[in-house]
N, C-alpha and C positions, 0 to 999 in steps of 0.2 A: 693421523689421517683417518683411521678407522673410527675414532671417536667423533671427528667432524662429520663423517658420513652418517653416523648414527643420529647425531643431533639434527642434521638436515632431514632425515627420514622422520624423526620424531616431530619436527616442526610441521611437516606437511600432513602427517597423520592426525595431528591435533586440529589443524585448521583446514579441513576438507569436508566434503559433504558425505552424509550417510546415504544409504540406498533410497532412491526415489520410490514414492508410493502413489498409486492411483486412488484419489480420495473417494471415487464413486464405485470402486470395486466392491462387489458383494451387495450392492443396492439395486433398486429397480431402474436407476438411471444408467444408461448404457454408454455415457460419455467417458472419455479417458482424459482426466485432468490430473496432472502430476504435481506433487508436493515434494520439495527437496529439503530434507532436514540438514542443518549444520549444528550439531549438538556441542555444547560447551561443557567443559568440566567445571565443577564448583560454580554452577550458574546461579545458585540461590533459587533454583527452580523457576527462574524467569524465562519466558519465551516470547518471541515476536514473529508474527506472520508478515512476510514482506511481499508487497504488491508492486511490481515494476510498472513504470509508465509505458506509454505508447499509443495514446489517443483512442484506446479501446479498439485499435486495429492490429497492434503488434505489441511485443514486449522489448523494452530496452534492458535485457537480462544482464548484460555485462556490467553496466554502470549502476543500475537501480535494482538489480536482483542478486546475483551471486556475489558481486563485489560488496554489496551492503551486508549480506549474510555473513561473509567471512569477517568483515569488520566487527559486526555484532558478536560473532563467535570469539574473536580476539579480546573483546571486552568482557567475556565471561557470560554472554547472553546467548541462549540457544535460539536459532533462527530457522524459519521454514519459508522457502521461496515458493510462492503459489503461481503456477502457470495457468492462470484463469483463462477462460474462453474469450477470445477476441474475434472481431470480424475477419481479420487476416488481410494480407496484401492483395490477393485477387479481388476481394470485395471492394477494397479501396480504389483499385484501378478500373474495374469494369462495372461497378454499380449494380451488380446482379441482384442485390437484395431489394431492388424495386419490384422484382418478380418472385424471387425465392427468399425464404425466411433468412437463412444463414444464421450466424451467431449474432445475437442482439439481446437487449434487456428482456428478461432478468437473468440471462445465463451467467454473466460474471458475478452478479450478486448471489445467485444460488451457489456458485463455486466458493465464494467467500464464506457463506454460511456453513457449507459442508466442511470447509477447511478448519474453521473454528471448532466445529463439533468433532471432527476427526482428531485434532490435537488434544482436545479435552478428553475424549474417550481413550486415547492412547498415552495419556499424561504419565502414567506410572512406567510404561515401557520406555518413554523418552526421558524420564527423569525430570519432568517439569511439573509445576503446580498448576492444576486446572483453573485456579482462581487468579493466576498471574500471567495470563496470555494477552498480549497487546497486539496491535496491528499498525504497521508502518507502510505508507504508500507514497508514491512519487507521481506527480502530474495526474494523469487519468487514474493511476493507481491510488492517488490521494483521495480522489472522488470515491473510489471503491472502498477504501478504508473507512472514510466517514459514513458511507452508506451502512456499514456494519454497526456504527454507533447510533445511527438515527432510525433505521428501518427494521432492525432485528428485535426480537423479544428480549426482555431483560436478561434471561438466563443464557442467551446466545450472544450477547454483546461482548466485545473485548473489554479488558480491564482498563485500557487506555488506548488513545489513537494518536498517530504521528503523521499528519499530512504535510508533505514537503512540496513546495510550489504546486499546490493542488488545483485541479479543475474543480469548480464549485457550482456555478450557476448554469442553467440551461435556458434561462429566460432573458437576463439582462444583456445590455449591449456589449459587455465585456466577455461574453460567452466564447469559449474555444470551440469553434464550429466543427472542426474535424472530430473532436471528442464527442460532441453531441451526435454527429452523424454515425460515428462508430458505435455508440451506445444504443441509440434509438433504432437505427436501421434506416436505409434510404427511403423506404416507403412511409416512415413515421416521423421524419425530422420536423414536419410541420404540426405534429400532434400537440396541441396546447395543453391537454391534460397531462401527458407524459412529461412535457417540458416543466410544468409546474411541480409535478410529483417528484422529479429527480433533481430539482434545484435545492441544493443542500441548505442554503441560507434560509429557506422557508420552513424547514421541518426539524429544527434542533429541539430535542425533547428536554424537559426540565431535569430529567435524571440522566442526561448524556454523560458518558464516561469522560474523564479528564482528557484534555487535548493539548498537544504540543505542536504549534503551527509555525511554519517557516516559509518565507519566499523572498524575492528580490524585486525592487522597484523597476530595475532595468530588464526584467524578464521579457524576451522578445517572442516567446511562444504562447504562454498562458498569461494573459493580462493580470498584473499584480492585484487589481481590484477584486479578483476572485477571492483571494485570501482575506482582503479587507471586509468583504461581505460576510464571510464566515466568522471572522473575529467579532464583528458587530452583532451577529446573531447569537454567538456564544455569550457575549457580554450581556445582551438583553435577557437571556435566559439564566443568567448567573451560574453558568457552567464553569468550573475551575479549568483554566487554560492559561497558556503562556504563548505569546505571539512575538516572534522575532522577524522584523521586516528589515532587510538589509538593502542598502543603496545599490550595491554592485554584486554581481555573481551570475546573473542571467538565469539560465534554465538547464537542467540536465546534469548538474554536477554531482548528484548523489552523495557518496562519501569520499569522492576522489580527492587526492592530495594535489592534483594538477588542474582539474577543471574548476570553473567558477572563479572566485577571487579569494584572496586571503581573508577578507572580511566575512564572506558568507560561509567559509569553511569553519568558522567558529561555532556553527550550529551544532556540530557533533559533541563538542565539550559541554555546551549549554544543555543539550538533551540529556547527557549522562548525569549532569548535576540535578536536573529536574527529576529524572527517573529515581535518583537516590532519595530525594525528598518525598517523592510520591509513594515509594514502596519501602 
């Protein structure tokens, strides 16, 4: 009985989070944005920053944040869940950002940049390789992850990017309007310059990091054509990438063993295979 108890304690000690950190602490930015490490043993120094979805209004932390990080940790990959700034539920309900700024672009992108820099600067402390830091994002978090690959300087870009059922465009008729409103802010949803600037399919650089892209045709939330636009743009720029488009699975399945479909849940195995060949 005592041995069983020790094994249970060991299991939870291995697959739990380390202390959260405020990525802006000690900087001129007074925001409080938390990063939660899930450090893996024998990780090969690989790390992934995880960006949950939530339309840039909130975070689906359980399915697309902590759950993803624990799964990565179990695969021997250190993970860091980023609680990037979002507009929040009151802004969604009351539309107060028509008058007050609130959280909006570029806040989440600034947090993404700072998170990458933070993990790189503390790589030795966390036991990861500063040159092996990737980003994985879901839904609106997928848009944020790809933003890091497209809009950051070469030294600040992730080693690879994994957008899962991502929001991509702010321009085309397949746009996810709630994410656009969450990102741009109520007073700027009609800003054509920002819409073009933040449409990922229009700004893929030739030196974009490798991309592993996943979505489902039956996605009822983010039109599957978002990922098609990104796939086409990556192909046009000859960016190394792999795109898995599943027929079934919908949206919001993350790494769950229950949500989605048996078909779409294959993405996890495919991703690990791809990662092995990449690194």
